[in-house]
VOPABA-737762 format. One record per atom (N, C-alpha, C): residue in three letters; x, y, z. Coordinates in steps of 0.1 Angstrom, whole numbers, plus 5000, padded with zeros to 4 digits. Layout:
# residues N
AlaXYZ/...
***
This chain:
# residues 84
Met501049885002/Met500050015002/Met501050135003/Glu500250234994/Glu501150324993/Glu501450435003/Thr502350465008/Thr502650565018/Thr502250715018/Leu501250755024/Leu501050905022/Leu501751005026/Asn501651085019/Asn502851255027/Asn501651295036/Arg502051355049/Arg501251385061/Arg500851535056/Thr501651585052/Thr501151745046/Thr500451755037/Glu500051645029/Glu498751655016/Glu497751595023/Val497951485035/Val496551425045/Val496151555052/Glu496951575058/Glu496551715067/Glu495951825058/Thr496151825049/Thr495751955041/Thr494151905032/Lys494351795027/Lys492851745023/Lys492051725031/Val492351655045/Val491451655056/Val490851755063/Arg491451865061/Arg490751985066/Arg490152025056/Glu490252035041/Glu489652095035/Glu488552025027/Val488451905031/Val486751835032/Val486051845046/Leu487051855054/Leu486051925067/Leu485652085065/Ala486352145056/Ala485652305058/Ala484352285048/Glu484952215036/Glu483252205025/Glu482352165035/Thr482552075041/Thr481551985047/Thr480752075056/Leu481152135065/Leu480752225078/Leu480552385068/His480852385057/His480852535053/His481352625063/Arg482752585062/Arg483852665072/Arg485252745061/Asp485452785071/Asp487152825060/Asp488252755064/Val489052705061/Val489752615064/Val490952605073/Gly490952795072/Gly491852845083/Gly491352845098/Glu489752755097/Glu489352785109/Glu489252625119/Ile489952535111/Ile489952465113/Ile491552355117/Gly491852355127/Gly492852315133/Gly493052145136/Leu494552115135/Leu494651945136/Leu494051895153/Asp494152005156/Asp493851945176/Asp492151965180/Asp491651995168/Asp489952025167/Asp489451915173/Arg488551915181/Arg487851795182/Arg486551815170/Leu486151665165/Leu485351695153/Leu484051715160/Glu483751675175/Glu482351725179/Glu482151855185/Asp483451935184/Asp483652065185/Asp483052145174/Leu483452085167/Leu483652165149/Leu482052135146/Gly481252075154/Gly480252045147/Gly479751915139/Val480951885141/Val480851735127/Val479651625136/Ala478351665125/Ala477251555133/Ala477251425121/Ser476251335131/Ser476551195123/Ser476651205106/Ile475951305101/Ile475651285085/Ile476951345079/Asp477651445085/Asp478451485080/Asp479851405083/Leu479651355094/Leu480951245092/Leu480651095081/Ile480051065079/Ile479450965067/Ile479951055056/Thr479651195052/Thr479951255040/Thr481751235039/Leu482351315052/Leu483851325055/Leu484651175048/Val483751085056/Val484550905056/Val484350915035/Phe483350915032/Phe483050865019/Phe484350905009/Glu483951105012/Glu485251165006/Glu486751125004/Leu486751095023/Leu488451035025/Leu488750935016/Glu487950815017/Glu488050745013/Glu488550704998/Asp487350784989/Asp487950834977/Asp488850914972/Ala489851004983/Ala490751064982/Ala492351014983/Phe491750874991/Phe492950804997/Phe492950724994/Gly491750594989/Gly492050464984/Gly492150404999/Arg491750455009/Arg491650385022/Arg490250335025/Thr490250245037/Thr488550185039/Thr488850235057/Leu487250315059/Leu487550335073/Leu486150255076/Glu486750165087/Glu485750045087/Glu484450135100/Asp483450085104/Asp482550145116/Asp483350165128/Glu484450035133/Glu485250065144/Glu486250145145/Asp487050195132/Asp487750295129/Asp487250425131/Ile486150455124/Ile485650585129/Ile485550625141/Ala485050525145/Ala484050585166/Ala485850605173/Gly486750595165/Gly488250605177/Gly488650725169/Leu488250805158/Leu488350935152/Leu487751045160/Thr488451105168/Thr487851225176/Thr488451345171/Thr489551405168/Thr490351505163/Thr490551505150/Val491251575142/Val491751635129/Val492951535128/Arg493751585136/Arg494651475140/Arg494351335140/Ser493851275146/Ser493351145145/Ser492951095135/Val492151165126/Val492051155112/Val492851135102/Val493951195104/Val495451255095/Val496551105104/Asp496151095109/Asp497150965115/Asp496850875112/Phe495450835112/Phe494750695106/Phe494750685093/Leu494650755088/Leu494750725070/Leu496550745066/Val497550805074/Val498550835070/Val499550665074/Ala498750605086/Ala499050475090/Ala498550395082/Gly497750405071/Gly497250295062/Gly495950255064/Gly495150365067/Gly493650305072/Gly493350135081/Ala492550105073/Ala492349955082/Ala493249835075/Gly493849745084/Gly494649655079/Gly495349735070/Gly495849865074/Gly497249915066/Gly498549905074/
***
C-alpha cells in the first residue's frame, strides 16, 4: 500500500471538513475535536466517503468511532487505514 504524504493528508482532511461544514479551512486545526467543530453523524458519513475516495483507504465503523480529532483522522489515514 502506498505511503501517504502527511502534509497532503492534513490539507485534504481540513479541506473536506471545511467544505462539509461550510467553514473556512483556517478555522480547522489539527487538534480540534470533530464534535466541537459541529460534525454530526451525516457530516461524518460524508467525510468518510470523501476521504475513502481521495486516499483509497477503507474506514470501518469501529475505526470511525475512534476518530475524535482532526489529527486522529490524519494519523489513521497516514498509518494506512484498516489493515494498513
